[in-house]
Backbone as CSV, one residue per row, in Angstrom:
resi,resn,N_x,N_y,N_z,CA_x,CA_y,CA_z,C_x,C_y,C_z
1,MET,110.203,-3.648,141.218,110.134,-4.863,140.324,110.201,-4.136,139.090
2,LYS,111.010,-4.474,137.917,111.082,-4.176,136.234,109.436,-4.609,135.841
3,LYS,109.446,-3.297,134.907,107.965,-3.575,134.449,108.294,-3.553,132.915
4,THR,107.893,-4.283,132.030,108.428,-4.241,130.782,106.861,-4.315,130.131
5,SER,107.350,-3.616,128.577,106.394,-3.339,127.420,106.361,-4.433,126.838
6,ILE,107.329,-5.725,127.026,107.404,-6.985,126.011,106.119,-7.557,126.330
7,GLY,105.218,-8.080,125.127,104.111,-8.798,125.320,103.708,-9.681,123.999
8,GLY,102.754,-10.343,124.186,102.620,-11.102,122.663,101.188,-11.486,122.586
9,SER,101.192,-12.716,121.722,99.686,-13.037,121.476,100.168,-14.838,121.528
10,ALA,99.098,-15.637,122.091,99.466,-17.053,121.866,98.693,-17.535,120.514
11,LEU,99.393,-18.227,119.974,99.276,-19.104,118.415,98.935,-20.586,118.515
12,ILE,98.679,-20.624,117.283,98.489,-22.480,117.191,99.978,-22.989,117.441
13,GLU,100.171,-23.973,118.566,101.320,-24.318,118.745,102.325,-23.526,119.257
14,GLY,102.273,-22.578,119.351,103.320,-21.500,119.606,102.574,-20.232,120.292
15,LEU,103.593,-19.163,120.300,103.334,-17.817,120.582,104.401,-16.677,120.013
16,MET,103.815,-15.253,119.814,104.649,-14.317,119.678,104.797,-13.560,121.021
17,MET,106.039,-12.920,120.678,106.582,-12.097,121.683,106.627,-10.338,120.919
18,ILE,106.448,-9.541,121.604,106.790,-8.319,120.560,107.622,-7.305,121.558
19,GLY,108.966,-6.967,121.232,109.617,-6.240,121.973,109.913,-4.723,121.384
20,PRO,110.881,-4.221,121.974,111.166,-2.551,121.563,111.389,-2.875,120.061
21,GLU,112.183,-3.452,119.405,113.155,-3.664,118.268,112.173,-4.749,116.896
22,ASN,111.934,-6.103,117.718,111.556,-7.033,116.931,110.197,-7.683,117.543
23,ALA,109.401,-8.581,116.780,108.742,-9.344,116.986,109.146,-10.924,116.676
24,ALA,109.176,-11.690,117.741,109.513,-12.910,117.318,108.409,-14.173,117.634
25,ILE,108.393,-14.859,116.386,107.427,-16.321,116.282,108.071,-17.681,116.969
26,ALA,107.646,-18.172,118.115,108.163,-19.768,118.108,106.941,-20.691,118.357
27,ILE,107.191,-21.441,116.959,106.653,-22.244,116.975,106.934,-24.162,117.263
28,ARG,106.089,-24.746,117.704,106.646,-26.320,118.228,105.953,-27.160,117.334
29,LYS,107.058,-27.761,116.631,106.715,-28.465,115.334,105.932,-29.977,116.097
30,SER,105.449,-30.409,115.071,104.887,-32.124,115.712,106.252,-32.676,115.908
31,ASP,107.239,-32.448,115.366,108.691,-33.697,115.478,109.264,-32.987,116.673
32,GLY,108.640,-32.045,117.768,109.323,-31.093,118.848,110.050,-30.103,118.296
33,GLU,110.690,-29.947,117.076,111.523,-28.702,117.096,110.890,-27.367,117.559
34,ILE,111.495,-26.842,117.625,111.166,-25.284,117.940,111.578,-24.442,116.613
35,VAL,110.634,-23.753,115.921,111.000,-23.030,114.935,111.052,-21.346,115.129
36,ILE,111.858,-20.724,115.053,111.649,-19.350,115.242,111.957,-18.521,114.001
37,ASP,110.794,-17.071,113.976,110.661,-16.501,112.947,110.864,-14.912,113.482
38,LYS,111.817,-14.313,113.133,112.212,-13.156,113.720,111.838,-11.861,112.797
39,ARG,111.100,-11.002,113.342,111.035,-9.735,112.249,111.053,-8.526,112.584
40,PRO,111.863,-7.429,112.217,111.844,-5.931,112.895,110.609,-5.439,112.854
41,LEU,110.389,-4.517,113.650,109.201,-3.737,113.737,109.590,-2.602,112.505
42,PRO,108.318,-2.053,112.479,108.506,-0.466,112.130,108.815,0.599,112.782
43,LYS,109.827,1.531,112.319,110.151,2.526,113.530,109.023,3.532,113.702
44,LYS,109.067,4.003,115.193,108.134,4.712,115.643,107.817,6.006,114.886
45,ASP,106.817,6.410,114.930,106.753,7.486,114.413,106.138,8.366,115.548
46,ILE,105.489,9.820,114.867,104.740,10.764,115.928,103.312,10.165,116.606
47,PHE,102.887,9.086,115.646,101.545,8.500,115.803,101.912,7.439,117.254
48,THR,102.858,7.539,117.832,103.475,6.184,118.568,103.244,7.048,119.979
49,LYS,103.726,8.580,120.028,103.640,8.995,120.965,103.000,10.036,121.507
50,ILE,101.869,10.604,120.840,100.700,11.026,121.188,99.861,10.222,122.183
51,PRO,99.468,10.823,123.291,98.867,10.170,124.406,97.163,10.078,123.775
52,VAL,96.590,8.893,124.053,95.214,8.486,123.220,95.447,7.716,122.136
53,VAL,95.961,8.636,120.927,96.237,8.417,119.865,97.200,6.994,119.216
54,ARG,97.964,6.999,120.448,99.015,5.675,120.194,98.299,4.534,121.030
55,GLY,97.436,4.948,121.655,96.766,3.354,121.644,95.899,2.622,120.566
56,VAL,95.526,3.555,119.665,94.620,3.325,118.468,95.477,2.689,117.522
57,PHE,96.643,3.527,117.115,97.507,2.659,116.503,98.053,1.619,116.768
58,GLY,98.327,1.547,118.341,99.103,0.284,118.892,98.375,-0.894,119.085
59,PHE,96.861,-0.872,118.857,95.881,-1.834,119.185,95.600,-2.296,117.535
60,PHE,95.626,-1.544,116.611,95.966,-1.949,115.103,97.079,-2.470,114.724
61,ARG,98.167,-2.261,115.315,99.303,-3.170,114.754,99.277,-4.127,115.641
62,GLN,98.572,-4.480,116.767,98.857,-5.823,117.471,98.024,-6.392,116.590
63,ILE,96.976,-6.122,116.010,96.107,-7.271,115.676,96.712,-7.337,114.237
64,VAL,97.022,-6.860,113.241,97.637,-7.160,112.258,99.197,-7.942,112.432
65,LEU,99.805,-8.028,113.165,100.717,-8.607,113.799,100.499,-9.937,114.109
66,THR,99.156,-9.974,115.138,99.018,-11.505,115.421,98.382,-12.164,114.259
67,MET,97.582,-11.359,113.289,96.960,-12.047,112.237,98.030,-12.988,111.370
68,LYS,98.905,-12.055,111.060,100.438,-12.688,110.271,101.122,-13.623,111.002
69,ALA,101.200,-13.449,112.249,101.570,-14.636,113.474,100.692,-15.713,113.093
70,MET,99.394,-15.470,113.364,98.682,-16.749,113.249,98.628,-17.413,112.206
71,MET,98.611,-16.626,110.580,98.850,-17.406,109.588,100.346,-18.339,109.503
72,TYR,101.062,-17.560,109.897,102.485,-18.206,109.860,102.132,-19.579,110.919
73,SER,101.696,-19.575,111.910,101.996,-20.773,112.970,101.055,-21.920,112.009
74,ALA,99.888,-21.126,111.404,99.121,-22.494,110.604,99.553,-23.037,109.472
75,GLU,100.781,-22.613,109.177,101.342,-23.466,108.245,102.182,-24.739,108.750
76,PHE,102.443,-24.769,110.029,102.823,-25.945,110.749,101.952,-27.074,111.289
77,VAL,100.596,-26.839,111.091,99.591,-27.560,111.323,99.638,-28.735,110.186
78,ASP,99.670,-29.953,110.790,99.632,-31.026,109.805,98.221,-31.272,109.540
79,ILE,98.009,-31.154,108.168,96.779,-31.549,107.555,96.665,-32.596,106.566
80,GLU,96.049,-33.997,106.544,95.887,-34.869,105.866,95.113,-34.515,104.722
81,GLU,95.482,-34.861,103.429,94.922,-34.612,102.295,94.917,-35.430,101.281
82,GLU,94.000,-36.139,100.644,93.628,-37.146,100.142,93.763,-36.646,98.601
83,GLY,94.565,-36.943,97.485,94.894,-36.492,96.163,95.275,-35.360,96.072
84,ASP,95.553,-34.818,94.875,95.653,-33.560,94.308,94.448,-32.590,94.530
85,VAL,94.855,-31.477,95.496,93.478,-30.579,95.517,93.721,-29.266,94.656
86,LYS,92.886,-29.004,93.781,92.578,-28.065,92.781,92.342,-26.714,93.508
87,PRO,93.250,-25.503,92.973,92.667,-24.359,93.866,90.899,-23.900,93.201
88,SER,90.299,-23.434,93.795,88.991,-23.020,93.382,89.073,-21.939,92.715
89,LYS,87.717,-21.711,91.824,87.736,-20.423,91.081,87.959,-19.255,91.791
90,ILE,87.615,-19.264,92.871,87.890,-17.785,93.420,89.495,-17.929,94.016
91,ASP,89.843,-18.933,94.757,91.636,-18.787,94.948,91.938,-18.556,93.450
92,ALA,91.566,-18.848,92.336,92.511,-18.644,91.082,92.138,-17.158,90.916
93,PHE,91.127,-16.622,90.851,90.575,-15.374,90.637,91.400,-14.276,91.630
94,LEU,91.558,-14.775,93.326,92.248,-13.603,93.862,93.876,-13.601,93.459
95,GLU,94.238,-15.110,93.158,96.037,-15.037,92.794,96.127,-14.263,91.493
96,ARG,94.968,-13.997,90.689,95.244,-13.395,89.521,94.974,-11.580,89.846
97,VAL,94.383,-11.130,90.701,94.152,-9.890,91.335,95.391,-9.396,92.122
98,PHE,95.573,-10.306,92.923,96.620,-9.583,94.019,98.172,-10.159,93.689
99,GLY,98.232,-11.246,92.987,99.643,-11.798,92.620,100.152,-12.286,94.132
100,ASP,101.485,-11.590,94.014,102.101,-11.772,95.404,101.678,-11.042,96.582
101,LYS,101.008,-10.230,96.659,100.350,-9.528,97.502,98.822,-10.060,98.334
102,LEU,98.499,-11.443,97.449,97.539,-12.475,97.832,97.717,-12.320,99.476
103,LYS,98.669,-12.646,100.221,98.638,-13.161,101.797,98.650,-11.668,102.233
104,ASP,98.995,-10.509,102.096,98.746,-9.370,102.613,97.363,-9.151,102.666
105,ALA,96.723,-9.205,101.563,95.538,-8.811,101.373,94.339,-9.892,102.049
106,VAL,94.891,-11.021,102.262,94.269,-11.611,103.105,94.075,-11.296,104.407
107,ILE,95.172,-10.862,104.806,95.740,-10.549,106.302,94.996,-9.421,107.007
108,TYR,94.898,-8.166,105.807,93.971,-6.968,106.081,92.975,-7.091,105.933
109,PHE,92.134,-7.899,105.008,91.001,-8.486,105.031,90.210,-9.326,106.372
110,ALA,91.228,-9.801,106.894,90.870,-10.897,108.361,90.833,-9.674,109.244
111,VAL,91.952,-8.644,109.379,91.943,-7.546,110.398,90.617,-7.012,110.458
112,ILE,90.448,-6.503,109.003,88.926,-5.635,109.165,87.714,-6.790,109.532
113,VAL,87.543,-7.781,109.107,86.511,-8.631,109.541,86.713,-8.917,111.239
114,SER,87.906,-9.166,111.727,87.843,-9.173,113.211,87.265,-8.175,114.092
115,ILE,87.951,-6.849,113.451,87.322,-5.476,114.059,85.886,-5.333,113.833
116,ALA,85.470,-5.515,112.879,84.237,-5.205,112.585,83.336,-6.300,113.302
117,PHE,83.828,-7.501,113.338,82.614,-8.469,114.296,83.139,-8.301,115.708
118,SER,83.818,-7.614,116.566,84.200,-7.248,117.821,83.433,-6.006,118.151
119,ILE,83.458,-4.874,116.976,82.561,-3.879,117.630,80.843,-4.161,117.375
120,GLY,80.616,-5.255,116.330,79.417,-5.807,116.297,78.631,-6.577,117.331
121,LEU,79.773,-7.408,117.926,79.328,-8.083,119.236,79.304,-7.136,120.132
122,PHE,80.214,-6.354,120.429,80.502,-5.968,121.977,80.077,-4.349,121.685
123,ILE,79.717,-3.696,120.624,79.443,-2.367,120.867,77.961,-2.295,120.514
124,LEU,77.802,-2.686,119.183,76.504,-2.670,118.497,75.438,-3.243,118.987
125,LEU,75.709,-4.284,119.438,74.702,-5.620,119.873,73.837,-5.076,120.839
126,PRO,74.782,-4.641,121.906,74.512,-4.427,123.023,73.422,-3.227,123.246
127,ASN,73.789,-2.178,122.390,73.181,-0.743,122.296,71.537,-1.211,121.430
128,LEU,71.702,-2.017,120.450,70.743,-2.284,119.797,69.601,-3.118,121.071
129,ILE,70.051,-4.035,122.072,69.378,-4.461,122.745,69.014,-3.573,123.916
130,ALA,69.711,-2.516,124.125,69.018,-1.517,125.044,68.202,-0.580,124.450
131,THR,68.528,-0.179,123.149,67.121,0.612,122.699,65.951,0.016,122.692
132,LEU,66.139,-1.307,122.331,64.584,-2.125,122.264,64.069,-2.562,123.463
133,VAL,65.044,-2.346,124.921,64.500,-2.764,125.983,64.180,-1.857,127.052
134,VAL,64.997,-0.642,126.526,65.009,0.391,127.815,64.081,1.400,127.179
135,VAL,62.995,1.814,128.219,62.016,3.033,127.836,62.436,4.180,128.428
136,SER,63.286,4.364,129.288,63.804,5.790,129.856,65.069,6.059,128.893
137,LYS,64.929,7.601,128.575,66.014,8.050,127.615,67.048,8.625,128.695
138,ASN,66.951,8.425,129.900,68.136,8.715,131.083,69.381,8.320,130.305
139,SER,70.336,8.944,130.045,71.877,8.517,129.519,72.176,7.409,130.529
140,VAL,72.117,7.744,131.782,72.944,7.288,133.040,72.336,5.995,132.942
141,ALA,71.071,5.749,133.131,70.216,4.019,133.079,70.449,3.143,131.735
142,TYR,70.527,4.245,130.773,70.621,3.524,129.582,71.626,3.030,129.435
143,ASN,73.079,3.810,129.587,74.134,3.071,129.218,74.603,2.143,130.298
144,LEU,73.947,2.021,131.649,74.324,0.969,132.521,73.686,-0.003,132.165
145,PHE,72.789,-0.142,131.472,71.960,-1.343,130.975,72.616,-2.024,129.950
146,GLU,73.101,-1.070,128.795,73.689,-1.355,127.887,75.224,-1.907,128.294
147,GLY,75.869,-1.286,129.039,76.837,-1.785,129.473,77.180,-3.462,130.179
148,LEU,75.506,-3.472,130.867,75.672,-4.889,131.333,75.604,-6.265,130.159
149,ILE,74.652,-5.417,129.388,74.469,-6.605,128.283,75.966,-6.552,127.635
150,ARG,76.838,-5.782,127.425,77.708,-5.725,126.907,79.238,-6.747,127.547
151,ILE,79.193,-6.540,128.991,79.833,-7.495,129.959,79.350,-9.053,129.824
152,ILE,77.833,-9.260,129.959,77.447,-10.397,129.815,77.853,-11.205,128.116
153,LEU,77.458,-10.548,127.316,78.007,-11.198,126.173,79.643,-11.238,126.080
154,PHE,80.307,-10.810,126.602,81.851,-10.833,126.767,82.013,-12.196,127.667
155,PHE,81.325,-12.157,128.916,81.482,-13.503,129.600,81.240,-14.570,129.039
156,ALA,79.969,-14.339,128.356,79.594,-15.789,127.324,80.639,-15.887,126.398
157,TYR,81.307,-15.087,125.521,81.825,-15.363,124.679,83.284,-16.215,124.916
158,LEU,83.549,-15.632,126.002,84.957,-16.428,126.694,84.780,-17.443,127.384
159,SER,83.600,-17.843,128.011,83.358,-19.220,128.486,82.962,-19.962,127.214
160,LEU,82.151,-19.969,126.302,81.878,-20.809,125.282,83.257,-20.793,124.496
161,SER,84.307,-19.954,124.149,85.397,-20.271,123.587,86.290,-21.063,124.284
162,SER,86.121,-21.202,125.698,87.290,-21.901,126.277,86.824,-23.411,126.214
163,LEU,85.641,-23.702,125.761,85.567,-25.518,125.766,85.733,-25.914,124.836
164,MET,86.496,-25.218,123.889,86.972,-25.568,122.548,88.226,-26.386,122.929
165,LYS,88.557,-27.502,122.574,90.050,-28.342,122.905,91.376,-27.380,122.352
166,ASP,91.015,-27.140,120.913,92.111,-26.597,120.400,92.293,-24.948,120.782
167,ILE,91.472,-24.464,121.213,91.273,-23.223,122.003,91.941,-23.181,123.437
168,GLN,91.820,-24.139,124.187,92.439,-24.447,125.556,94.188,-24.766,125.313
169,ARG,94.422,-25.055,124.098,95.877,-25.199,123.931,96.400,-23.783,123.881
170,VAL,95.837,-23.142,123.061,95.698,-21.909,123.018,96.318,-21.105,124.131
171,TRP,95.009,-21.356,125.217,95.331,-20.667,126.313,96.424,-21.070,127.325
172,GLN,96.754,-22.260,126.949,97.787,-22.652,127.854,99.108,-22.054,127.548
173,TYR,99.346,-21.514,125.979,100.613,-20.961,125.103,100.126,-19.632,126.170
174,HIS,98.968,-19.148,126.107,99.070,-17.555,126.845,99.380,-17.737,127.972
175,GLY,98.983,-18.579,128.859,99.867,-18.620,130.156,100.833,-18.532,130.145
176,ALA,101.718,-19.483,129.312,103.209,-19.494,129.337,103.960,-18.015,128.883
177,GLU,103.027,-17.364,128.136,103.685,-16.234,127.989,103.532,-15.164,129.294
178,HIS,102.466,-15.287,129.880,102.343,-14.425,131.037,103.450,-14.649,132.216
179,LYS,103.717,-15.944,132.174,104.543,-16.872,133.326,105.927,-16.377,132.758
180,THR,106.249,-16.305,131.640,107.595,-15.885,131.035,107.977,-14.301,131.564
181,ILE,107.272,-13.635,130.874,107.108,-12.140,131.450,107.069,-11.614,132.802
182,HIS,106.461,-12.426,133.738,106.241,-12.036,135.113,107.934,-12.936,135.623
183,CYS,108.684,-14.013,135.039,109.744,-14.170,135.533,110.995,-13.298,134.896
184,TYR,110.878,-12.660,133.911,111.564,-11.703,133.406,111.459,-10.252,134.289
185,GLU,110.213,-10.099,134.832,109.884,-8.656,135.291,110.248,-8.911,136.737
186,HIS,110.495,-9.917,137.478,111.377,-10.373,138.670,112.715,-10.549,138.488
187,GLU,113.341,-10.074,137.252,114.860,-10.346,136.884,115.300,-11.703,137.346
188,GLU,114.800,-12.592,137.156,115.102,-14.213,137.536,115.550,-14.620,135.857
189,GLU,116.655,-15.674,136.369,117.103,-16.127,134.917,115.782,-16.853,134.258
190,LEU,115.421,-16.872,132.899,114.233,-17.578,132.449,114.682,-18.840,131.943
191,THR,114.178,-19.627,132.859,114.438,-21.048,132.862,113.155,-21.587,133.188
192,VAL,112.814,-23.144,132.623,111.757,-23.635,133.149,111.021,-23.684,134.438
193,GLU,112.195,-23.805,134.991,112.145,-24.137,136.837,111.385,-22.700,137.400
194,ASN,112.164,-21.863,136.784,111.985,-20.345,137.303,110.539,-19.955,136.797
195,VAL,110.414,-20.167,135.207,109.012,-19.728,134.906,107.877,-20.295,135.506
196,ARG,107.889,-21.648,135.824,106.658,-22.236,136.397,106.211,-21.712,137.819
197,LYS,107.070,-21.189,138.362,106.301,-20.985,139.780,105.347,-19.511,139.625
198,TYR,105.557,-18.958,138.658,104.858,-17.546,138.542,103.180,-17.915,138.170
199,THR,102.541,-17.133,138.307,100.849,-16.871,137.931,100.893,-16.690,136.549
200,THR,99.855,-17.651,135.570,99.331,-17.254,134.262,98.109,-15.727,134.171
201,LYS,98.091,-15.127,135.107,97.554,-13.852,135.195,98.311,-12.512,135.135
202,HIS,98.322,-11.843,134.552,98.913,-10.668,134.276,98.555,-9.045,134.194
203,PRO,98.659,-8.189,134.450,97.669,-7.091,134.702,97.899,-6.451,133.340
204,ARG,98.774,-6.520,132.454,98.738,-5.557,131.235,98.165,-6.560,130.286
205,CYS,97.722,-7.619,130.379,97.153,-8.583,129.288,95.936,-7.933,128.579
206,GLY,95.887,-8.515,127.188,94.757,-7.952,126.469,93.288,-7.928,126.932
207,THR,93.514,-9.387,127.635,91.800,-9.594,128.207,91.616,-8.134,129.047
208,SER,92.488,-7.592,130.076,92.098,-6.327,131.167,92.089,-5.258,129.868
209,PHE,92.586,-5.480,129.152,92.406,-4.328,127.849,91.067,-4.223,127.502
210,MET,90.360,-5.151,127.316,89.325,-5.296,126.705,87.803,-4.959,127.538
211,PHE,88.273,-5.491,129.006,87.361,-5.351,130.070,87.462,-3.712,130.152
212,LEU,88.481,-3.058,130.316,88.642,-1.649,130.342,87.722,-0.943,129.040
213,VAL,88.048,-1.761,128.206,87.293,-0.918,126.822,85.429,-0.824,127.296
214,MET,85.210,-1.957,128.018,83.703,-1.914,128.527,83.285,-0.827,129.451
215,VAL,83.929,-0.900,130.185,84.124,0.170,131.296,83.710,1.518,131.095
216,ILE,85.095,1.786,130.183,85.218,3.218,129.851,84.040,3.561,128.837
217,SER,83.852,2.271,128.056,82.697,3.030,127.256,81.337,3.498,127.552
218,ILE,81.096,2.966,128.956,79.768,2.855,129.864,79.853,4.743,129.937
219,LEU,81.282,4.995,130.849,81.210,6.331,131.274,81.412,7.216,129.867
220,ILE,82.073,6.899,128.798,82.025,7.909,127.750,80.594,7.873,127.023
221,PHE,79.873,6.867,126.985,79.040,6.873,126.483,77.339,7.577,127.074
222,SER,77.686,7.786,128.460,76.647,8.155,129.155,76.840,9.417,129.300
223,LEU,77.796,10.213,128.657,77.921,11.866,128.486,77.208,12.104,127.096
224,LEU,76.677,10.843,126.216,76.169,11.049,124.936,74.635,11.233,124.850
225,PRO,74.157,12.016,124.210,72.707,11.995,124.270,71.936,10.551,123.679
226,VAL,70.716,10.195,124.169,70.057,8.741,123.803,69.192,9.342,122.514
227,GLY,69.205,8.514,121.652,68.358,8.549,120.327,67.822,7.507,119.746
228,GLY,67.259,7.200,118.570,67.126,6.297,117.931,67.911,5.208,117.769
229,VAL,67.774,3.692,117.430,68.672,2.982,117.116,69.955,3.329,115.700
230,LEU,69.830,4.094,115.060,70.515,4.663,114.076,71.667,5.394,114.570
231,PHE,70.935,6.427,115.273,71.661,7.529,115.984,72.774,6.850,116.899
232,ASN,72.213,5.989,117.875,73.251,5.501,118.847,73.956,4.718,118.172
233,ALA,73.874,3.838,117.109,74.984,3.125,116.399,75.895,3.962,116.173
234,LEU,75.679,4.936,115.175,76.666,5.838,114.419,77.286,6.563,115.138
235,ILE,76.753,7.201,116.316,77.914,7.791,117.670,78.595,7.030,118.675
236,ARG,78.055,5.932,118.446,79.039,4.923,119.261,80.048,4.425,118.267
237,LEU,80.087,4.343,116.973,80.916,3.832,115.868,82.163,5.020,115.745
238,ALA,81.402,6.385,116.122,82.514,7.454,116.272,83.318,7.701,116.944
239,PHE,82.692,7.172,118.245,83.574,7.186,119.439,84.467,6.145,119.778
240,VAL,84.381,4.936,119.098,85.112,3.671,119.591,86.706,3.955,119.714
241,PRO,87.473,4.916,118.655,88.755,5.112,118.621,88.907,5.963,119.821
242,VAL,88.106,6.891,120.298,88.388,7.572,121.856,88.288,6.237,123.009
243,VAL,87.405,5.457,122.775,87.363,4.801,123.876,88.629,3.676,123.950
244,ALA,88.693,3.481,122.814,90.452,2.404,122.534,91.293,3.121,123.063
245,GLY,91.535,4.355,122.674,93.060,4.953,123.166,92.546,5.235,124.312
246,LEU,91.701,6.089,125.104,91.740,5.910,126.421,92.089,4.791,127.281
247,SER,91.333,3.745,126.859,91.422,2.522,127.692,92.970,2.064,127.827
248,TYR,93.406,2.606,126.640,95.033,1.985,126.791,95.552,3.213,127.626
249,GLU,95.474,4.017,127.851,96.096,4.972,128.841,95.812,4.510,130.142
250,VAL,94.593,4.173,130.458,94.633,3.695,131.720,95.121,2.361,131.836
251,LEU,95.025,1.611,130.885,95.697,0.329,131.154,97.450,0.641,131.544
252,LYS,97.798,1.652,130.772,99.429,2.008,130.882,99.583,2.450,132.377
253,PHE,98.637,3.064,132.526,98.864,3.783,133.800,98.884,3.081,135.226
254,ALA,97.766,2.312,134.926,97.174,0.963,135.948,98.523,-0.297,136.152
255,GLY,99.211,-0.098,134.918,100.379,-1.075,134.775,101.460,-0.508,135.269
256,ARG,101.792,0.589,135.429,102.892,1.276,135.996,102.531,1.634,137.303
257,SER,101.313,2.123,137.878,101.086,2.654,139.357,101.031,1.304,140.392
258,GLU,101.328,1.535,141.543,101.248,0.943,142.492,100.145,1.212,143.653
259,TRP,99.116,2.133,143.078,98.078,2.570,144.025,97.290,1.307,143.998
260,LYS,96.422,1.284,145.172,95.449,-0.013,145.517,94.260,0.358,144.729
261,ILE,93.803,1.703,144.374,92.513,2.049,143.384,92.518,1.167,141.858
262,MET,94.248,1.370,141.635,94.383,0.856,140.152,94.356,-0.500,139.898
263,LYS,94.718,-1.193,141.354,94.667,-2.777,141.246,93.296,-3.164,141.251
264,ILE,92.339,-2.298,141.905,90.872,-2.517,142.142,90.336,-2.364,140.383
265,ILE,90.710,-1.403,140.172,90.157,-1.152,139.028,90.743,-2.349,137.823
266,ASN,91.715,-2.712,138.114,92.471,-4.202,137.144,91.692,-5.149,137.694
267,ALA,91.354,-5.232,138.633,90.665,-6.741,139.188,89.969,-7.556,138.108
268,PRO,88.749,-6.845,137.793,87.572,-7.505,137.185,88.622,-8.167,135.721
269,GLY,89.526,-7.305,135.140,90.198,-7.907,134.254,91.067,-9.025,134.226
270,MET,91.695,-8.917,135.622,92.398,-10.198,136.189,91.639,-11.247,136.059
271,PHE,90.480,-11.379,136.882,89.394,-12.441,136.640,89.202,-13.342,135.488
272,PHE,89.090,-12.386,134.330,88.449,-12.908,133.059,89.605,-13.452,132.397
273,GLN,90.895,-13.463,133.274,91.794,-14.197,132.345,91.696,-15.818,133.029
274,VAL,90.674,-16.019,133.821,90.652,-17.173,134.259,90.181,-18.173,133.181
275,PHE,89.496,-17.173,132.195,88.893,-18.247,130.899,89.889,-17.961,129.808
276,THR,90.861,-17.307,129.701,91.950,-16.742,128.915,93.021,-17.383,128.797
277,THR,93.315,-18.005,129.850,94.890,-18.864,130.571,94.722,-19.999,131.160
278,ARG,95.642,-20.946,130.890,95.827,-22.267,131.114,97.290,-22.153,132.024
279,GLU,97.380,-23.325,132.640,98.588,-23.754,133.156,98.999,-24.457,131.905
280,PRO,100.427,-23.811,131.597,101.081,-24.609,130.542,101.987,-25.808,131.061
281,ASP,102.330,-26.712,130.036,103.220,-27.992,130.412,104.684,-27.586,130.312
282,ASP,105.612,-27.936,130.503,107.156,-27.111,130.263,107.555,-27.284,128.824
283,SER,107.026,-27.989,127.993,107.488,-27.919,126.592,106.764,-26.433,125.958
284,GLN,105.642,-26.094,126.507,105.267,-24.610,126.452,105.855,-23.630,126.858
285,ILE,106.409,-23.896,127.769,107.293,-22.906,128.826,108.380,-22.619,127.760
286,GLU,108.856,-23.938,127.241,110.374,-23.831,126.458,110.072,-22.538,125.231
287,VAL,109.012,-22.845,124.894,108.411,-22.212,123.605,108.678,-20.372,123.979
288,ALA,107.712,-20.302,125.011,107.617,-19.094,125.556,109.277,-18.351,125.604
289,ILE,109.963,-19.064,126.438,111.188,-18.645,126.628,112.004,-18.166,125.547
290,GLU,111.971,-18.944,124.549,112.865,-19.111,123.060,112.217,-17.527,122.582
291,ALA,110.908,-17.594,122.769,110.226,-16.168,121.796,110.536,-14.941,122.324
292,PHE,110.666,-15.090,123.846,111.025,-14.008,124.737,112.706,-13.639,124.516
293,ASN,113.255,-15.013,124.419,114.812,-14.396,124.145,115.005,-13.707,123.027
294,ASN,114.573,-14.445,121.774,114.278,-13.321,120.698,114.312,-12.045,120.432
295,VAL,114.079,-11.142,121.488,113.091,-9.927,121.602,113.670,-8.986,122.507
296,ARG,114.618,-9.639,123.084,115.527,-9.283,124.178,116.487,-7.879,123.560
297,VAL,116.486,-6.661,124.243,117.793,-6.102,124.009,118.574,-5.802,124.943
298,THR,119.750,-5.227,124.508,120.895,-5.139,125.379,120.652,-3.638,126.322
299,ASP,119.690,-2.702,125.620,119.493,-1.440,126.533,118.289,-2.112,127.445
300,LYS,118.537,-2.075,128.847,117.516,-2.620,129.642,116.542,-1.615,129.870
301,THR,116.615,-0.201,129.742,115.679,0.923,129.831,114.845,1.046,128.179
302,ALA,115.116,0.357,127.129,114.512,0.235,126.045,112.988,-0.384,126.051
303,ASP,112.557,-1.478,127.035,111.603,-2.009,127.052,110.743,-1.749,128.356
304,LYS,110.897,-0.515,128.768,110.371,0.373,130.209,108.856,0.374,129.705
305,TRP,107.969,-0.283,130.553,106.510,0.115,130.108,106.471,1.406,130.497
């Protein structure tokens, strides 16, 4: 079975697919029309080829592309406004400072806030709780407890967000993305009928990546000394890129390997996709197929995982 590097992100009433050369955004407008926005990707440099380092750069690139795509998709959401809405003083100030670069500034600010929120919630908060609760300075016991707190928070975050109606629509597009990729990897024609029969879960999903980050963080942090609150926080911040890079390499290897042990390692990440994917309807599958077709390349080896 073919294993492709093509992946994407679910958006508001659409999704983005990222291929070897382009990223394509497909949005279903309120009138039923599918709008496609196709953008070339930056050329690969040395940082995209170095093991571990490439995972960090790839993760950051994925977040930036997703933020840009999310803002683009939001432009098609129908919002009823009464009367003329004047820009606030803050909006006017930002417009004067950044000018034409305002949208880029907002995107990168959102990326920084998103990363900071994730690190704060899933790295620093579990560490703070562990520091306050665990009396033992045994590194292994301390980090096992911290890791347990991290997984509980991750589980709670996914469970609560899945209760939101708008998020459930996004999860349906996420499921459509996975189904379409499965169909392509099984080398079937991308039709609604063919795509529909595949599972919404995929081993190379970002949800699986996030779970691997948690597991590998337990292993890495167990090798580090245990100190006070500030020391523990700083040393974890310093090792976040290492954890992210190693997690990418494990995900990449697990996605290629047919070893049963790798499937066992990936099983929890597949389980958590119960919360981040839903069965899509046919119209959502159509959007996923359109996005995918716009990132396909003639060289069949170019998108090899």
